[in-house]
N, C-alpha and C positions, 0 to 999 in steps of 0.2 A: 504494499499499499504506500503510495507517495506520501512523503512528509507534508503535513499541512503547512500552508504558507505562513500561517501565524505562529508556528512553532519556532522557538529559538534554535539556532544552529546546535547540533549535537556536540557534546564534548567528545574528545577522541581518546581512546584507550592508549596507554603508553606502549602496549604490546605485552606479549606473554612474560616479559621480564618482571611484570608486576605480580605475577603469581606468587602466592605465599603470604600476602598481606591479608590477614583475617581469613584465610582460606582453610583447606582441610588441615586439621591438626591431628594429634595422636590419639584423642579420645575416640570412642566408638561412635558409629552413626547414631544420630538422634540424641546424643548426650552432649552436655555443654559444660565446659570448665568454668566454674563461677569466677575464677580469676580473670576471665576474658571480659567481664562486664565493663571494665574500665578501658579496654583496648579498642573499642569501636561500637557500632550500633548493635543493639540486641535484636535478633531476628529468629523467626521460625522458617522452616523450609516446607514448601508444598510442591510435591512432585506429581505431575499429571502423566499417568502411565497407562491410561486406557486408550480407546480408539480401535477401530475395526481393521486398520492396516490393509485396506482393500487392494492397494497397488502392490502389496507384498504377499498377496494370496491369503490374507486373513490371519497370518501368524502373529505371535506376540513379538513385535519388533524390539521391544525393550530387552528381550532375552537374547538378542543377537550378541555374539561374542566379538569383542574387539580388544586386542592386546591382552588376552588371557582372562577377561572377565566380561560379564554381561554389561550392556549399556546402562541398564538400571543400577546395577551395583556401582558403576562408575559415578553416576549422578548422586546416589546416596552417599558415597564416600566424599564427593565434592561438598556435600551439605554437612559434613561432620562438625562444623563450627557453629551450627545452628543450635538454639536451645532445645527445639523439638523438630522432628521431621515426620511429615505425614505423606504417605504414598497413596494416590487415588487410582483405583481401577486396575490393580495388578494382583495376580495370583502367585507371584514369585515368593520364595522363601526370603524373609527379611529378618534383620536383627530384632530381638525382642523389644528394644527401645523405640523402634520405629512404629508409628501409628499407621493404620491402614483403614481405608473406607472405599465406597464406590459411589459414583455419581448417581443421582436420581433425577429422571429415570435413567436406567442403564443405557449407555451410548448417547447420552444427552449432550455430549460435546465438552469442550474445555471449560466453558463458563460454568456448566453444571458441575464439573469436577472441582473447580476452584471453590464454588459455594459449598460443596460437600467437605472439602478439605478444611475450610475455615470453621465449619460447624464441628468437625472432629477435633480440631485444635482447641476450640473454645470449650468443648465438653470433656477434655482430657482430665480424668480424675487422678491421673498419676502425676500431674504436675505439682510439685511441692515447692517449698521455699528455696531450695537450692537450685532446682531446675528453672524456676521462674514461672509466672502465671501467664496463660495465653492472653488474658485481658491486659496484662502489663507489657507484653512484647510489642515493641515499636514498629517493627517491620516484618513483612512476609516475603520471602523469596519464592517466586513461582518459576518452576523449571520443567521443561519437557523431559519425559523419562527416557528419550532416545538421543539426548545430546551426547556428542562424541568427546568434546573437550570441555566438559562442565567444570572441571577443577579450575582451569585457567580463567574461564569466563566468570565464575563466581568470585574468584579472588579479585578480578578487576572491577566488577560491579560494586563489591563491598569497599574496595579502596576508594572508588570515586564517591560512593555514598558517605564514607568517612570524611573525605575531603570537602564535600559540600557542607556537611554539618560543622566542620572546623571553620570553614570560611565564613559561614553565617554567624557563628559564635564570636568571631573576632572582627567582624565588619564594623566600621565606624559610620557607615552610610545611615543617615537619619531617616531616609525614605524606606518604609517597610517593604521588603520584597514579598511577592506573592507566595503563598504557601506551596510547598512542593509535596505532592502526594506520592511520588515515587520516581524511580529511575528506570527507563526502559531502553533496552538495546535496540540499535538500528543497524541495518546492513549498509553496504556501500551504495545501494540504490535508494536508501532513505526509507526502506520498509521497516515498520516497527515489528519487534519480536516480543509479543506479550507473554510468551512462555519462557522468556529469558529476561526477567525483570524483577525488581524489588519494589514492593508497594507499602505505603504507609497503612498499617493494619486497620486502623479506624476508618480510613477513607474507603478501603476495599470492602470491609464489612458493611459499611453504610450503603455502598453502591449495590452489593449483592442483596441487601435487604429491601431495595426499592423496587425490584422487578423479579418475576419468576426466572430462574436460571435455565430451566429446561428449554433446549433448542434456541437459547439466546447466543448470539455471537459473542466471542470474547472481546471484540473490539467494542461492542455495545456495552458490555459489562464495565469496561475501563474508560468509556468515552467521556464521562463527566469528570475524570480525575485530571489534575494538573500534573503532567509527567515531564520530567526532563529527559531528553534523548541523549543517549550515550553511544557513540560510534565504537563498536567493537570490531576487531579484524574478522573478516567473513568466515575464516576457517574455525573460529571459536564458536560460531553459531551453527556449525554443521550438525545435521541430524540425518536419520535414515528413513526416507519416505518411499523410495522406489528401488528396484533392483539396480539401477544405474548408480544411485548414491552408495549402495552397499559395495558394488564392484569397485568404485573409485577409491573406497577405503580399505579394500581387501577383505571385506566381511562376507563370509559364506552364508547364504540364505538357504535354510533347509527346505526340502520338498514338503508340501503340506500332505500329511498322512491321516490326520484326524481333526475334528472340529476343535477350535480353541476352547480351553477350559473356562468355566465360569469363575469370575474372581471370588475370592473368599469374602465372607462377611467381615465387617469392621471388627477390630479387636480393641 
């Protein structure tokens, strides 16, 4: 989608060299080191892992293996710095600390998945004082479950979000800047990538509550939000939608031998 003319020019990522800033740490997926609270924004991760994958024969594309692990495992690992992680629409084996749910209705699309993930995070009874409360988490990182380079992309998004927050805190400008509801990546053609973005939790929850999410486009879901665009290198936004995408990355697509499994109920 072309960038609206009214949007400010996107900031540009410094490149993969920024990886490591507030990125994947040594703690397990879905767990957060309380000592990181002072290191940057507090965030939850919401991973959209459903979808019919029609162009790949209906397989679970997040289960495709790249460099020795599934794409979904790579995205979950990239979110290890999150206070909590919720995976929506997957039947994969996941670490115990990771929440899971499914969109309603099933196959309702990414907007429905985001709404379901927000509800699961808000209702997480396991969140304690050390892990933080969903109501108090400032940001939600929304990621596609088939991202190939999620680790570097997440690190750069968080570093930019941290930079924006630091710049705002130290600004001497007496004119109040418009509130920013999130940071959304854009590709070299100016297309927004809503499943590679970080949103202010309160703004995203409010938008999801204003309209039914079933069969709502994700662009409509985020349309009312004031988002700052962030130019990421195109390769960091790579995902696998077609056999050509898989072939380019050296990913083997298995032959379809049985219908896809129904995702597990939320835990």
